[in-house]
N, CA, C and O atoms as a CHARMM CRD file, in Angstrom:
* protein
*
  136
    1    1 MET  N    -18.39000 -19.29700   8.08600 PROA 1      0.00000
    2    1 MET  CA   -17.11600 -18.74000   8.23200 PROA 1      0.00000
    3    1 MET  C    -16.02500 -19.89300   8.42900 PROA 1      0.00000
    4    1 MET  O    -14.82900 -19.64300   8.57200 PROA 1      0.00000
    5    2 GLU  N    -16.54300 -21.13300   8.42200 PROA 2      0.00000
    6    2 GLU  CA   -15.62500 -22.24900   8.72500 PROA 2      0.00000
    7    2 GLU  C    -14.62000 -22.51800   7.57600 PROA 2      0.00000
    8    2 GLU  O    -13.61800 -23.21100   7.75400 PROA 2      0.00000
    9    3 TYR  N    -14.92100 -21.95400   6.42000 PROA 3      0.00000
   10    3 TYR  CA   -14.03200 -22.12700   5.29000 PROA 3      0.00000
   11    3 TYR  C    -12.85300 -21.29000   5.35800 PROA 3      0.00000
   12    3 TYR  O    -11.96700 -21.40500   4.51200 PROA 3      0.00000
   13    4 GLN  N    -12.77900 -20.42600   6.34100 PROA 4      0.00000
   14    4 GLN  CA   -11.67000 -19.53100   6.45300 PROA 4      0.00000
   15    4 GLN  C    -10.46800 -20.26700   7.11900 PROA 4      0.00000
   16    4 GLN  O    -10.67300 -21.02300   8.06800 PROA 4      0.00000
   17    5 ALA  N     -9.28000 -20.06200   6.65400 PROA 5      0.00000
   18    5 ALA  CA    -8.11900 -20.70000   7.22100 PROA 5      0.00000
   19    5 ALA  C     -7.60700 -19.82100   8.47400 PROA 5      0.00000
   20    5 ALA  O     -7.77400 -18.60200   8.51800 PROA 5      0.00000
   21    6 PRO  N     -7.04100 -20.47500   9.36800 PROA 6      0.00000
   22    6 PRO  CA    -6.55100 -19.77600  10.64800 PROA 6      0.00000
   23    6 PRO  C     -5.64900 -18.54900  10.33300 PROA 6      0.00000
   24    6 PRO  O     -5.63200 -17.55600  11.06100 PROA 6      0.00000
   25    7 GLU  N     -4.91600 -18.67200   9.23200 PROA 7      0.00000
   26    7 GLU  CA    -3.98200 -17.53400   8.86400 PROA 7      0.00000
   27    7 GLU  C     -4.82900 -16.44200   8.27600 PROA 7      0.00000
   28    7 GLU  O     -4.41300 -15.28500   8.32400 PROA 7      0.00000
   29    8 VAL  N     -5.94800 -16.71400   7.74300 PROA 8      0.00000
   30    8 VAL  CA    -6.74500 -15.70100   7.04100 PROA 8      0.00000
   31    8 VAL  C     -7.74800 -15.03300   7.89400 PROA 8      0.00000
   32    8 VAL  O     -8.30700 -14.00500   7.51300 PROA 8      0.00000
   33    9 ILE  N     -8.00000 -15.59500   9.06000 PROA 9      0.00000
   34    9 ILE  CA    -9.00800 -15.14500   9.96500 PROA 9      0.00000
   35    9 ILE  C     -8.80300 -13.70100  10.40400 PROA 9      0.00000
   36    9 ILE  O     -9.76200 -12.95400  10.59600 PROA 9      0.00000
   37   10 GLU  N     -7.56500 -13.32800  10.55700 PROA 10     0.00000
   38   10 GLU  CA    -7.31700 -11.88500  11.01500 PROA 10     0.00000
   39   10 GLU  C     -7.80100 -10.93200   9.97000 PROA 10     0.00000
   40   10 GLU  O     -8.73400 -10.17800  10.24700 PROA 10     0.00000
   41   11 ILE  N     -7.23900 -10.90800   8.78700 PROA 11     0.00000
   42   11 ILE  CA    -7.75700  -9.97100   7.74100 PROA 11     0.00000
   43   11 ILE  C     -8.75600 -10.51000   6.80700 PROA 11     0.00000
   44   11 ILE  O     -9.56800  -9.79700   6.21800 PROA 11     0.00000
   45   12 GLY  N     -8.67100 -11.86100   6.67800 PROA 12     0.00000
   46   12 GLY  CA    -9.71500 -12.59200   5.84600 PROA 12     0.00000
   47   12 GLY  C    -11.10900 -12.30200   6.31100 PROA 12     0.00000
   48   12 GLY  O    -11.93600 -11.85300   5.51700 PROA 12     0.00000
   49   13 SER  N    -11.39700 -12.53300   7.53500 PROA 13     0.00000
   50   13 SER  CA   -12.64600 -12.38200   8.14100 PROA 13     0.00000
   51   13 SER  C    -13.28000 -11.00500   7.76900 PROA 13     0.00000
   52   13 SER  O    -14.44700 -10.87200   7.40100 PROA 13     0.00000
   53   14 PHE  N    -12.40100 -10.03100   7.90300 PROA 14     0.00000
   54   14 PHE  CA   -12.92300  -8.57500   7.61300 PROA 14     0.00000
   55   14 PHE  C    -13.01300  -8.41300   6.15400 PROA 14     0.00000
   56   14 PHE  O    -14.03000  -7.89700   5.69000 PROA 14     0.00000
   57   15 GLU  N    -11.99500  -8.82500   5.32400 PROA 15     0.00000
   58   15 GLU  CA   -12.00200  -8.53800   3.84400 PROA 15     0.00000
   59   15 GLU  C    -13.03100  -9.34200   3.22300 PROA 15     0.00000
   60   15 GLU  O    -13.60000  -8.86700   2.24000 PROA 15     0.00000
   61   16 GLU  N    -13.36800 -10.52800   3.66200 PROA 16     0.00000
   62   16 GLU  CA   -14.34500 -11.40400   3.04100 PROA 16     0.00000
   63   16 GLU  C    -15.72500 -10.86300   3.36200 PROA 16     0.00000
   64   16 GLU  O    -16.62600 -10.97000   2.53000 PROA 16     0.00000
   65   17 MET  N    -15.92900 -10.27100   4.56900 PROA 17     0.00000
   66   17 MET  CA   -17.20200  -9.66000   4.82700 PROA 17     0.00000
   67   17 MET  C    -17.53200  -8.36900   3.92800 PROA 17     0.00000
   68   17 MET  O    -18.65100  -8.14300   3.46600 PROA 17     0.00000
   69   18 THR  N    -16.48100  -7.61200   3.75700 PROA 18     0.00000
   70   18 THR  CA   -16.67300  -6.40400   3.04100 PROA 18     0.00000
   71   18 THR  C    -16.56000  -6.52000   1.59900 PROA 18     0.00000
   72   18 THR  O    -17.36900  -5.96400   0.85600 PROA 18     0.00000
   73   19 LEU  N    -15.57300  -7.23000   1.16300 PROA 19     0.00000
   74   19 LEU  CA   -15.26400  -7.30400  -0.31000 PROA 19     0.00000
   75   19 LEU  C    -15.80600  -8.65500  -0.82900 PROA 19     0.00000
   76   19 LEU  O    -16.33300  -8.68000  -1.94100 PROA 19     0.00000
   77   20 GLY  N    -15.71200  -9.74300  -0.11300 PROA 20     0.00000
   78   20 GLY  CA   -16.10400 -11.02300  -0.57800 PROA 20     0.00000
   79   20 GLY  C    -14.92700 -11.99700  -0.75500 PROA 20     0.00000
   80   20 GLY  O    -13.77700 -11.55800  -0.75600 PROA 20     0.00000
   81   21 ARG  N    -15.17700 -13.27200  -0.90000 PROA 21     0.00000
   82   21 ARG  CA   -14.20200 -14.24700  -0.93100 PROA 21     0.00000
   83   21 ARG  C    -13.18600 -13.96100  -2.15700 PROA 21     0.00000
   84   21 ARG  O    -11.96400 -14.07700  -2.05600 PROA 21     0.00000
   85   22 LYS  N    -13.82600 -13.59600  -3.25200 PROA 22     0.00000
   86   22 LYS  CA   -12.93100 -13.38500  -4.45800 PROA 22     0.00000
   87   22 LYS  C    -11.81700 -12.38600  -4.15600 PROA 22     0.00000
   88   22 LYS  O    -10.65600 -12.64300  -4.47300 PROA 22     0.00000
   89   23 TYR  N    -12.15000 -11.28000  -3.56100 PROA 23     0.00000
   90   23 TYR  CA   -11.24400 -10.25200  -3.30000 PROA 23     0.00000
   91   23 TYR  C    -10.38300 -10.61700  -2.05400 PROA 23     0.00000
   92   23 TYR  O     -9.29400 -10.07800  -1.86000 PROA 23     0.00000
   93   24 ALA  N    -10.91000 -11.55200  -1.21600 PROA 24     0.00000
   94   24 ALA  CA   -10.16700 -11.88600   0.01100 PROA 24     0.00000
   95   24 ALA  C     -8.86100 -12.57300  -0.37000 PROA 24     0.00000
   96   24 ALA  O     -7.85700 -12.38400   0.31800 PROA 24     0.00000
   97   25 ASP  N     -8.83800 -13.35400  -1.42800 PROA 25     0.00000
   98   25 ASP  CA    -7.57200 -13.97500  -1.85200 PROA 25     0.00000
   99   25 ASP  C     -6.56400 -12.93300  -2.24300 PROA 25     0.00000
  100   25 ASP  O     -5.38600 -13.11100  -1.93200 PROA 25     0.00000
  101   26 THR  N     -6.92600 -11.87900  -2.88800 PROA 26     0.00000
  102   26 THR  CA    -5.97500 -10.82900  -3.30200 PROA 26     0.00000
  103   26 THR  C     -5.55400 -10.07200  -2.00100 PROA 26     0.00000
  104   26 THR  O     -4.36900  -9.83600  -1.76600 PROA 26     0.00000
  105   27 ALA  N     -6.52300  -9.71700  -1.20200 PROA 27     0.00000
  106   27 ALA  CA    -6.21500  -9.03000   0.03300 PROA 27     0.00000
  107   27 ALA  C     -5.24100  -9.83500   0.94900 PROA 27     0.00000
  108   27 ALA  O     -4.33900  -9.28400   1.58000 PROA 27     0.00000
  109   28 ASP  N     -5.48600 -11.18200   0.97900 PROA 28     0.00000
  110   28 ASP  CA    -4.58000 -11.98900   1.73800 PROA 28     0.00000
  111   28 ASP  C     -3.14800 -11.91900   1.23200 PROA 28     0.00000
  112   28 ASP  O     -2.21100 -11.82300   2.02500 PROA 28     0.00000
  113   29 GLU  N     -2.98100 -11.96300  -0.02600 PROA 29     0.00000
  114   29 GLU  CA    -1.64600 -11.95800  -0.63400 PROA 29     0.00000
  115   29 GLU  C     -1.02000 -10.62700  -0.34600 PROA 29     0.00000
  116   29 GLU  O      0.18200 -10.58600  -0.08000 PROA 29     0.00000
  117   30 ASN  N     -1.76700  -9.50300  -0.38000 PROA 30     0.00000
  118   30 ASN  CA    -1.24200  -8.16100  -0.17700 PROA 30     0.00000
  119   30 ASN  C     -0.81900  -8.06600   1.26300 PROA 30     0.00000
  120   30 ASN  O      0.21500  -7.46900   1.56000 PROA 30     0.00000
  121   31 ALA  N     -1.63800  -8.67500   2.22800 PROA 31     0.00000
  122   31 ALA  CA    -1.33400  -8.61800   3.62300 PROA 31     0.00000
  123   31 ALA  C     -0.00100  -9.29500   3.92600 PROA 31     0.00000
  124   31 ALA  O      0.72700  -8.80700   4.79100 PROA 31     0.00000
  125   32 TYR  N      0.33800 -10.33700   3.29300 PROA 32     0.00000
  126   32 TYR  CA     1.60600 -11.03100   3.50700 PROA 32     0.00000
  127   32 TYR  C      2.75900 -10.27500   2.85400 PROA 32     0.00000
  128   32 TYR  O      3.89600 -10.42900   3.30000 PROA 32     0.00000
  129   33 GLN  N      2.52200  -9.45300   1.80600 PROA 33     0.00000
  130   33 GLN  CA     3.53000  -8.67400   1.27000 PROA 33     0.00000
  131   33 GLN  C      3.91900  -7.48500   2.10700 PROA 33     0.00000
  132   33 GLN  O      5.06800  -7.04300   2.13000 PROA 33     0.00000
  133   34 HSD  N      2.90000  -6.97700   2.80500 PROA 34     0.00000
  134   34 HSD  CA     3.14100  -5.74700   3.54600 PROA 34     0.00000
  135   34 HSD  C      4.07800  -6.04400   4.79800 PROA 34     0.00000
  136   34 HSD  O      4.40200  -5.13000   5.55700 PROA 34     0.00000
């Protein structure tokens, strides 16, 4: 999990576990838009 950025830890850690790193990028962008 060290590859996660501090900004992505909140939602990234959860999204990456459930969906994976590929979808984590999209989820991360959506999180910032909300």
